[in-house]
All heavy atoms as an XYZ file, in Angstrom:
699
protein
N      18.644     -4.847      4.889
C      18.562     -3.698      3.996
C      17.129     -3.154      3.978
O      16.175     -3.905      3.808
C      19.002     -4.095      2.573
C      18.962     -3.023      1.614
S      19.766     -3.611      0.056
C      19.258     -2.284     -1.018
N      16.995     -1.844      4.082
C      15.693     -1.266      4.074
C      15.326     -0.713      2.696
O      16.242     -0.432      1.880
C      15.485     -0.141      5.145
O      16.422      0.844      4.862
C      15.732     -0.713      6.540
N      14.023     -0.561      2.474
C      13.526     -0.124      1.143
C      12.267      0.665      1.401
O      11.481      0.327      2.319
C      13.284     -1.366      0.316
C      12.770     -1.117     -1.082
C      12.607     -2.494     -1.767
C      12.354     -2.366     -3.204
N      12.261     -3.707     -3.904
N      12.004      1.670      0.549
C      10.700      2.387      0.644
C      10.167      2.570     -0.727
O      10.908      2.959     -1.656
C      10.898      3.731      1.292
N       8.882      2.232     -0.922
C       8.286      2.360     -2.246
C       6.982      3.188     -2.129
O       6.228      3.100     -1.129
C       7.828      0.996     -2.790
C       8.979     -0.001     -3.214
C       8.331     -1.320     -3.652
C       9.821      0.607     -4.257
N       6.751      3.996     -3.182
C       5.462      4.658     -3.376
C       4.706      3.817     -4.374
O       5.220      3.459     -5.434
C       5.724      6.076     -3.931
C       4.420      6.807     -4.214
N       3.945      6.967     -5.490
C       3.555      7.404     -3.403
C       2.874      7.594     -5.468
N       2.575      7.907     -4.184
N       3.459      3.471     -4.032
C       2.700      2.553     -4.880
C       1.317      3.088     -5.189
O       0.670      3.736     -4.344
C       2.530      1.212     -4.073
C       1.737      0.187     -4.894
C       3.838      0.614     -3.675
N       0.859      2.859     -6.408
C      -0.498      3.225     -6.803
C      -1.165      1.973     -7.369
O      -0.647      1.316     -8.253
C      -0.499      4.388     -7.869
C      -1.936      4.618     -8.358
C       0.152      5.664     -7.297
N      -2.307      1.620     -6.772
C      -3.046      0.407     -7.152
C      -4.341      0.854     -7.788
O      -5.085      1.642     -7.274
C      -3.366     -0.462     -5.901
C      -2.010     -0.760     -5.175
C      -4.068     -1.725     -6.288
C      -1.897     -0.155     -3.830
N      -4.583      0.293     -8.987
C      -5.764      0.621     -9.773
C      -6.684     -0.600     -9.939
O      -6.255     -1.752     -9.825
C      -5.355      1.147    -11.146
O      -4.528      2.282    -11.012
N      -7.890     -0.295    -10.300
C      -8.914     -1.359    -10.548
C     -10.067     -1.091     -9.591
O     -10.394      0.035     -9.235
N     -10.815     -2.171     -9.237
C     -11.845     -2.003     -8.220
C     -11.183     -2.153     -6.845
O     -11.084     -3.262     -6.305
C     -12.941     -3.073     -8.397
C     -14.112     -2.791     -7.478
C     -15.292     -3.716     -7.710
N     -14.886     -5.059     -7.302
C     -15.615     -6.102     -7.382
N     -16.849     -5.995     -7.858
N     -15.203     -7.306     -6.952
N     -10.693     -1.001     -6.359
C      -9.938     -1.000     -5.121
C     -10.531     -0.067     -4.068
O      -9.987      0.034     -2.968
C      -8.469     -0.688     -5.368
C      -7.794     -1.792     -6.191
C      -8.332      0.628     -6.072
N     -11.603      0.583     -4.365
C     -12.291      1.432     -3.376
C     -13.648      0.799     -3.057
O     -14.285      0.225     -3.963
C     -12.393      2.867     -3.827
C     -11.105      3.608     -3.885
C     -11.260      5.059     -4.118
O     -12.327      5.650     -3.994
N     -10.054      5.712     -4.449
N     -14.073      0.911     -1.825
C     -15.337      0.331     -1.395
C     -15.248     -1.194     -1.214
O     -16.301     -1.869     -1.094
N     -14.047     -1.745     -1.103
C     -13.830     -3.190     -1.000
C     -12.912     -3.463      0.190
O     -12.351     -4.587      0.288
C     -13.355     -3.867     -2.257
C     -14.320     -3.757     -3.363
C     -11.941     -3.256     -2.685
N     -12.732     -2.537      1.092
C     -11.904     -2.648      2.324
C     -10.413     -2.758      1.979
O      -9.629     -3.332      2.713
C     -12.387     -3.856      3.176
C     -11.897     -3.778      4.579
C     -12.331     -2.879      5.482
C     -11.028     -4.626      5.267
N     -11.724     -3.082      6.707
C     -10.876     -4.171      6.573
C     -10.295     -5.740      4.833
C     -10.062     -4.814      7.482
C      -9.460     -6.311      5.783
C      -9.359     -5.856      7.087
N     -10.010     -2.127      0.876
C      -8.576     -2.209      0.478
C      -7.685     -1.515      1.448
O      -6.657     -1.999      1.850
C      -8.355     -1.652     -0.935
C      -7.188     -2.237     -1.635
C      -7.396     -3.254     -2.592
C      -5.898     -1.813     -1.388
C      -6.320     -3.814     -3.236
C      -4.827     -2.401     -2.042
C      -5.030     -3.352     -3.005
N      -8.085     -0.295      1.963
C      -7.225      0.426      2.905
C      -7.061     -0.323      4.203
O      -5.947     -0.435      4.736
C      -7.786      1.778      3.147
C      -7.570      2.749      1.958
C      -8.274      4.082      2.170
N      -9.732      3.871      2.420
C     -10.479      4.730      3.050
N     -10.032      5.852      3.503
N     -11.784      4.435      3.210
N      -8.167     -0.867      4.736
C      -8.049     -1.635      5.969
C      -7.238     -2.881      5.831
O      -6.371     -3.248      6.662
N      -7.413     -3.590      4.704
C      -6.632     -4.764      4.392
C      -5.146     -4.366      4.298
O      -4.249     -5.097      4.813
C      -7.100     -5.382      3.094
C      -6.227     -6.499      2.618
C      -6.261     -7.826      2.935
C      -5.101     -6.385      1.709
N      -5.261     -8.492      2.319
C      -4.565     -7.635      1.523
C      -4.559     -5.294      1.030
C      -3.428     -7.874      0.699
C      -3.470     -5.507      0.217
C      -2.933     -6.779      0.056
N      -4.849     -3.292      3.605
C      -3.474     -2.808      3.442
C      -2.871     -2.542      4.799
O      -1.700     -2.905      5.067
C      -3.422     -1.599      2.553
O      -3.962     -1.934      1.242
C      -1.942     -1.087      2.374
N      -3.566     -1.809      5.662
C      -3.060     -1.512      6.993
C      -2.736     -2.782      7.753
O      -1.671     -2.902      8.344
C      -4.039     -0.625      7.771
C      -3.499     -0.207      9.146
C      -4.485      0.539      9.937
N      -5.581     -0.337     10.281
C      -6.869     -0.006     10.228
N      -7.262      1.231      9.840
N      -7.819     -0.870     10.469
N      -3.651     -3.685      7.771
C      -3.461     -4.976      8.508
C      -2.264     -5.771      7.921
O      -1.440     -6.299      8.648
C      -4.680     -5.832      8.481
C      -5.772     -5.415      9.426
C      -6.914     -6.434      9.479
O      -7.034     -7.302      8.633
N      -7.661     -6.298     10.515
N      -2.212     -5.862      6.598
C      -1.160     -6.675      5.954
C       0.198     -6.036      6.161
O       1.182     -6.732      6.459
C      -1.476     -6.842      4.465
O      -2.825     -7.384      4.309
C      -0.499     -7.787      3.758
N       0.318     -4.715      5.959
C       1.604     -4.020      6.166
C       2.061     -4.166      7.629
O       3.240     -4.422      7.844
C       1.432     -2.552      5.783
N       1.122     -4.073      8.570
C       1.470     -4.198      9.976
C       1.963     -5.624     10.254
O       2.923     -5.831     10.988
C       0.281     -3.887     10.838
N       1.331     -6.636      9.607
C       1.803     -8.001      9.824
C       3.190     -8.250      9.264
O       3.920     -9.103      9.758
C       0.813     -8.995      9.181
O       0.935     -9.054      7.739
N       3.588     -7.500      8.256
C       4.969     -7.540      7.748
C       5.919     -6.672      8.516
O       7.110     -6.660      8.246
C       4.981     -7.139      6.284
C       4.464     -8.169      5.299
C       3.515     -7.816      4.353
C       4.915     -9.486      5.277
C       3.034     -8.703      3.405
C       4.456    -10.362      4.357
C       3.512    -10.007      3.453
N       5.388     -5.900      9.478
C       6.207     -5.017     10.229
C       6.702     -3.777      9.506
O       7.728     -3.183      9.764
N       5.862     -3.313      8.537
C       6.246     -2.207      7.656
C       5.704     -0.901      8.249
O       4.676     -0.842      8.925
C       5.696     -2.358      6.280
C       6.192     -3.612      5.508
C       5.523     -3.737      4.154
C       7.743     -3.523      5.402
N       6.378      0.173      7.934
C       5.926      1.531      8.221
C       5.374      2.109      6.959
O       5.656      1.653      5.839
C       7.092      2.414      8.684
C       7.710      1.890      9.970
O       6.984      1.449     10.863
O       8.984      1.898     10.054
N       4.544      3.173      7.102
C       4.015      3.898      5.921
C       2.560      4.331      6.091
O       2.094      4.478      7.232
N       1.915      4.418      4.980
C       0.538      4.898      4.930
C      -0.173      4.441      3.699
O       0.451      3.995      2.717
C       0.474      6.423      5.074
C       1.340      7.181      4.099
C       2.600      7.640      4.323
C       0.994      7.539      2.738
N       3.071      8.302      3.196
C       2.079      8.270      2.221
C      -0.109      7.378      1.922
C       2.095      8.735      0.944
C      -0.137      7.866      0.631
C       0.990      8.569      0.173
N      -1.531      4.541      3.710
C      -2.389      4.216      2.592
C      -3.500      5.227      2.538
O      -3.965      5.711      3.577
C      -2.930      2.750      2.653
C      -3.765      2.566      3.889
C      -3.617      2.342      1.382
N      -3.996      5.563      1.356
C      -5.172      6.450      1.196
C      -5.837      6.223     -0.169
O      -5.188      5.767     -1.104
C      -4.778      7.888      1.381
C      -3.897      8.398      0.288
C      -3.612      9.889      0.545
N      -2.491     10.357     -0.287
C      -1.733     11.382      0.013
N      -1.965     12.074      1.113
N      -0.754     11.745     -0.767
N      -7.160      6.531     -0.195
C      -7.864      6.568     -1.492
C      -7.467      7.824     -2.236
O      -7.162      8.873     -1.612
C      -9.352      6.571     -1.252
C      -9.920      5.211     -0.874
O      -9.260      4.183     -1.036
N     -11.093      5.225     -0.287
N      -7.568      7.757     -3.544
C      -7.375      8.935     -4.388
C      -8.685      9.226     -5.071
O      -9.476      8.299     -5.368
C      -6.231      8.759     -5.385
C      -4.942      8.601     -4.651
C      -3.720      8.354     -5.502
N      -3.826      8.464     -6.952
C      -2.809      8.626     -7.774
N      -1.600      8.784     -7.292
N      -3.010      8.666     -9.007
N      -8.953     10.439     -5.438
C     -10.156     10.849     -6.072
C     -10.357     10.159     -7.448
O     -11.475     10.065     -7.931
C     -10.274     12.352     -6.211
C     -10.344     13.062     -4.866
C     -10.743     14.497     -4.978
N     -10.382     15.241     -3.782
C     -11.017     15.158     -2.592
N     -11.958     14.287     -2.429
N     -10.618     15.931     -1.589
N      -9.280      9.692     -8.120
C      -9.410      9.060     -9.376
C      -9.856      7.594     -9.244
O      -9.940      6.934    -10.282
C      -8.105      9.193    -10.157
C      -6.973      8.387     -9.575
O      -7.137      7.721     -8.557
O      -5.866      8.477    -10.160
N     -10.124      7.090     -8.006
C     -10.547      5.761     -7.822
C      -9.471      4.757     -7.508
O      -9.743      3.595     -7.219
N      -8.212      5.219     -7.501
C      -7.093      4.345     -7.166
C      -6.800      4.390     -5.664
O      -7.361      5.244     -4.956
C      -5.851      4.664     -8.001
O      -5.387      5.984     -7.708
N      -5.879      3.585     -5.243
C      -5.388      3.606     -3.882
C      -3.916      3.871     -3.982
O      -3.166      3.291     -4.781
C      -5.673      2.275     -3.126
C      -4.959      2.225     -1.815
C      -7.178      2.137     -2.884
N      -3.431      4.758     -3.076
C      -1.991      5.118     -3.002
C      -1.424      4.736     -1.675
O      -2.094      4.864     -0.636
C      -1.922      6.657     -3.196
C      -0.558      7.259     -3.057
C      -0.626      8.782     -3.228
O      -1.626      9.394     -2.853
O       0.396      9.317     -3.689
N      -0.201      4.239     -1.705
C       0.454      3.830     -0.433
C       1.926      4.031     -0.482
O       2.543      4.131     -1.537
C       0.154      2.403     -0.153
N       2.519      4.114      0.692
C       3.973      4.080      0.867
C       4.275      2.943      1.849
O       3.647      2.831      2.893
C       4.499      5.401      1.392
C       5.965      5.277      1.898
C       4.389      6.490      0.357
N       5.218      2.076      1.475
C       5.674      0.978      2.270
C       7.153      1.092      2.542
O       7.946      1.303      1.611
C       5.446     -0.391      1.608
C       3.998     -0.590      1.199
C       3.668     -0.762     -0.170
C       2.957     -0.679      2.147
C       2.333     -0.950     -0.540
C       1.668     -0.843      1.738
C       1.355     -1.025      0.427
N       7.567      0.984      3.796
C       8.956      1.161      4.154
C       9.340      0.124      5.206
O       8.570     -0.136      6.149
C       9.176      2.546      4.734
O      10.526      2.695      5.121
N      10.482     -0.527      4.998
C      10.996     -1.556      5.949
C      11.966     -2.468      5.247
O      12.622     -2.103      4.252
N      12.092     -3.633      5.777
C      12.950     -4.681      5.249
C      12.615     -4.890      3.776
O      11.444     -5.047      3.395
C      12.757     -5.956      6.027
C      13.555     -7.083      5.459
O      14.791     -7.149      5.701
O      12.967     -7.905      4.730
N      13.605     -4.866      2.907
C      13.398     -4.948      1.477
C      12.555     -6.167      1.032
O      11.681     -6.049      0.193
C      14.733     -4.965      0.776
N      12.861     -7.296      1.636
C      12.081     -8.520      1.248
C      10.637     -8.402      1.647
O       9.729     -8.866      0.917
C      12.676     -9.755      1.892
C      14.012    -10.189      1.313
C      14.596    -11.467      1.911
O      13.836    -12.187      2.598
O      15.775    -11.696      1.696
N      10.356     -7.780      2.784
C       8.959     -7.606      3.251
C       8.254     -6.574      2.429
O       7.044     -6.704      2.141
C       8.934     -7.300      4.735
C       9.406     -8.521      5.510
C       9.373     -8.323      6.999
C       9.816     -9.561      7.686
N       9.750     -9.416      9.139
N       8.939     -5.507      2.030
C       8.331     -4.502      1.167
C       7.967     -5.204     -0.199
O       6.898     -4.976     -0.726
C       9.291     -3.301      0.899
C       8.749     -2.389     -0.195
C       9.417     -2.556      2.237
N       8.864     -6.008     -0.728
C       8.566     -6.703     -1.977
C       7.395     -7.662     -1.815
O       6.566     -7.786     -2.751
C       9.808     -7.496     -2.450
C      10.909     -6.549     -2.921
O      10.641     -5.397     -3.262
O      12.064     -7.027     -3.006
N       7.317     -8.358     -0.681
C       6.178     -9.226     -0.410
C       4.878     -8.442     -0.336
O       3.821     -8.894     -0.843
C       6.405    -10.013      0.886
N       4.922     -7.292      0.259
C       3.670     -6.407      0.359
C       3.311     -5.991     -1.062
O       2.093     -5.980     -1.341
C       3.956     -5.244      1.219
C       2.750     -4.349      1.510
S       1.525     -5.225      2.455
C       0.082     -4.302      1.971
N       4.239     -5.563     -1.844
C       3.985     -5.190     -3.197
C       3.308     -6.261     -3.960
O       2.292     -6.087     -4.693
C       5.272     -4.720     -3.925
C       5.114     -4.172     -5.272
C       4.312     -2.855     -5.272
C       6.497     -3.912     -5.904
N       3.775     -7.497     -3.821
C       3.177     -8.690     -4.460
C       1.758     -8.921     -3.931
O       0.851     -9.192     -4.695
C       4.045     -9.951     -4.275
C       3.476    -11.187     -4.869
C       3.427    -11.118     -6.383
O       4.276    -10.491     -7.015
N       2.383    -11.704     -6.974
N       1.547     -8.774     -2.646
C       0.213     -8.940     -2.094
C      -0.751     -7.922     -2.595
O      -1.954     -8.241     -2.779
C       0.294     -8.839     -0.538
N      -0.316     -6.724     -2.895
C      -1.192     -5.693     -3.422
C      -1.758     -6.010     -4.791
O      -2.778     -5.490     -5.184
C      -0.474     -4.351     -3.485
S      -0.279     -3.537     -1.888
N      -1.076     -6.885     -5.557
C      -1.600     -7.285     -6.814
C      -2.864     -8.157     -6.734
O      -3.591     -8.316     -7.666
C      -0.537     -8.017     -7.643
O      -0.241     -9.271     -7.047
N      -3.137     -8.646     -5.536
C      -4.365     -9.398     -5.287
C      -5.296     -8.554     -4.415
O      -6.458     -8.459     -4.728
C      -4.043    -10.728     -4.565
C      -3.257    -11.696     -5.401
C      -4.048    -12.152     -6.593
O      -5.179    -12.514     -6.507
N      -3.413    -12.118     -7.770
N      -4.820     -8.048     -3.277
C      -5.665     -7.309     -2.409
C      -6.705     -8.130     -1.657
O      -6.589     -9.374     -1.667
N      -7.657     -7.504     -1.012
C      -8.653     -8.246     -0.323
C      -9.606     -8.995     -1.325
O      -9.585     -8.724     -2.459
C      -9.417     -7.189      0.480
C      -9.199     -5.932     -0.293
C      -7.853     -6.085     -0.911
N     -10.393     -9.878     -0.749
C     -11.227    -10.746     -1.567
C     -12.118    -10.049     -2.626
O     -12.181    -10.506     -3.754
C     -12.144    -11.600     -0.692
C     -12.931    -12.648     -1.430
C     -13.706    -13.533     -0.491
O     -13.659    -13.354      0.715
N     -14.488    -14.424     -1.040
N     -12.744     -8.945     -2.296
C     -13.638     -8.262     -3.218
C     -12.912     -7.350     -4.220
O     -13.596     -6.861     -5.155
C     -14.672     -7.509     -2.436
C     -15.587     -8.370     -1.545
S     -16.520     -9.572     -2.459
C     -17.629     -8.533     -3.419
N     -11.645     -7.151     -4.066
C     -10.936     -6.212     -4.926
C     -10.650     -6.903     -6.292
O     -10.567     -8.147     -6.355
C      -9.607     -5.796     -4.328
N     -10.536     -6.094     -7.328
C     -10.109     -6.592     -8.629
C      -9.024     -5.614     -9.144
O      -9.265     -4.573     -9.722
C     -11.297     -6.553     -9.616
C     -12.390     -7.541     -9.261
C     -11.943     -9.038     -9.332
N     -12.942     -9.924     -8.862
C     -12.956    -10.421     -7.647
N     -12.040    -10.141     -6.730
N     -13.919    -11.285     -7.274
N      -7.794     -5.976     -8.818
C      -6.638     -5.140     -9.147
C      -6.272     -5.294    -10.630
O      -6.139     -6.396    -11.100
C      -5.438     -5.486     -8.258
C      -4.172     -4.623     -8.641
C      -5.818     -5.270     -6.788
N      -6.165     -4.143    -11.334
C      -5.767     -4.162    -12.732
C      -4.389     -3.717    -12.962
O      -3.768     -4.025    -13.983
C      -6.775     -3.316    -13.584
O      -6.726     -1.960    -13.077
C      -8.173     -3.900    -13.533
N      -3.798     -2.930    -12.014
C      -2.436     -2.397    -12.161
C      -1.851     -2.061    -10.822
O      -2.575     -1.582     -9.941
C      -2.384     -1.231    -13.121
N      -0.541     -2.292    -10.676
C       0.186     -1.831     -9.504
C       1.437     -1.201    -10.047
O       2.293     -1.888    -10.646
C       0.526     -3.029     -8.575
C       1.385     -2.525     -7.370
C      -0.696     -3.780     -8.060
N       1.567      0.134     -9.786
C       2.737      0.910    -10.240
C       3.500      1.265     -8.960
O       2.945      1.676     -7.966
C       2.306      2.135    -10.986
C       1.512      1.812    -12.223
C       0.965      3.081    -12.891
O       1.603      4.176    -12.671
O      -0.025      3.002    -13.586
N       4.835      1.164     -9.036
C       5.655      1.527     -7.888
C       6.943      2.235     -8.311
O       7.404      2.046     -9.444
C       6.011      0.259     -7.061
O       6.854     -0.583     -7.813
N       7.414      3.016     -7.392
C       8.726      3.708     -7.593
C       9.349      3.919     -6.220
O       8.675      3.881     -5.214
C       8.578      5.022     -8.375
S       7.610      6.247     -7.508
N      10.591      4.193     -6.241
C      11.338      4.400     -4.994
C      10.753      5.662     -4.344
O      10.493      6.665     -4.991
C      12.851      4.531     -5.231
C      13.621      4.980     -3.955
C      13.405      3.281     -5.770
N      10.610      5.626     -3.028
C      10.126      6.718     -2.229
C      11.272      7.306     -1.407
O      11.899      6.575     -0.623
C       8.961      6.326     -1.290
C       8.330      7.387     -0.534
C       7.444      8.293     -1.205
C       8.560      7.529      0.778
C       6.871      9.320     -0.519
C       7.918      8.581      1.518
C       7.103      9.440      0.826
O       6.478     10.494      1.533
N      11.549      8.630     -1.593
C      12.641      9.257     -0.871
C      12.211     10.119      0.283
O      13.042     10.692      0.957
C      13.444     10.084     -1.850
C      14.203      9.247     -2.909
O      14.566      8.109     -2.580
O      14.317      9.722     -4.040
N      10.877     10.215      0.521
C      10.396     11.064      1.570
C      10.558     10.403      2.979
O      10.952      9.259      3.053
N      10.196     11.196      3.965
C      10.256     10.671      5.370
C       9.083      9.768      5.564
O       7.942     10.066      5.152
C      10.224     11.844      6.337
C      10.235     11.363      7.788
C      10.220     12.588      8.710
O      10.586     13.665      8.417
N       9.766     12.287      9.947
N       9.304      8.682      6.318
C       8.215      7.731      6.633
C       8.260      7.622      8.175
O       9.234      7.211      8.769
C       8.457      6.350      6.007
C       7.331      5.400      6.429
C       8.562      6.456      4.474
N       7.108      7.966      8.772
C       6.992      7.938     10.269
C       6.800      6.478     10.651
O       6.291      5.665      9.927
C       5.811      8.741     10.707
C       6.084     10.244     10.491
O       7.216     10.678     10.543
O       5.068     10.986     10.252
N       7.185      6.121     11.862
C       6.919      4.767     12.412
C       5.497      4.460     12.485
O       4.624      5.306     12.681
C       7.538      4.803     13.818
C       8.454      5.985     13.834
C       7.883      7.004     12.841
N       5.202      3.164     12.200
C       3.808      2.691     12.236
C       3.182      2.730     10.828
O       3.837      3.143      9.839
N       1.957      2.314     10.729
C       1.255      2.315      9.428
C      -0.133      2.865      9.653
O      -0.938      2.391     10.486
C       1.145      0.861      8.849
C       0.905      0.896      7.388
C       1.956      0.907      6.503
C      -0.384      1.008      6.870
C       1.713      1.000      5.128
C      -0.654      1.086      5.536
C       0.468      1.038      4.625
N      -0.483      3.920      8.895
C      -1.719      4.616      9.078
C      -2.520      4.762      7.770
O      -1.967      4.714      6.732
C      -1.491      6.071      9.658
C      -0.804      6.005     11.043
C      -0.662      6.896      8.713
N      -3.844      4.925      7.990
C      -4.725      5.256      6.901
C      -4.889      6.824      6.857
O      -5.228      7.372      7.860
C      -6.087      4.613      7.038
C      -7.056      5.021      5.949
C      -5.963      3.082      7.038
N      -4.573      7.376      5.700
C      -4.706      8.856      5.561
C      -6.081      9.176      4.861
O      -6.638      8.312      4.259
C      -3.552      9.412      4.727
C      -2.201      9.346      5.438
C      -1.183     10.084      4.570
C       0.088     10.334      5.365
N       0.984     11.201      4.568
N      -6.369     10.460      4.890
C      -7.590     10.909      4.183
C      -7.416     10.951      2.668
O      -6.317     11.020      2.200
C      -8.037     12.277      4.680
O      -6.972     13.195      4.446
C      -8.366     12.257      6.151
N      -8.538     10.866      1.987
C      -8.548     10.856      0.495
C      -7.927     12.143     -0.042
O      -8.136     13.242      0.511
C      -9.952     10.723     -0.023
O     -10.468      9.512      0.511
C     -10.078     10.666     -1.517
N      -7.181     12.011     -1.164
C      -6.613     13.216     -1.794
C      -7.251     13.378     -3.192
O      -7.651     12.414     -3.780
C      -5.115     13.126     -1.971
O      -4.792     12.022     -2.799
C      -4.451     13.063     -0.612
């Protein structure tokens, strides 16, 4: 079963290699989607793929890379198109 989530991660998540870590971790789970910084200091991502792996990625985001300090992870179902692969997008 496949699943797609839109996720917003808050806390100290910019300037700590969160996007690069997200790209590597999502790819290791075989997920499609994207990640980008937001001007409000949060990180936004879409994860799509096997439901169990999407859930595992969501759980991993609550920790993030070593220097990150995650204070909140909000998610909702994503109904948009997700291209194959996992990319880092520009800041919005």
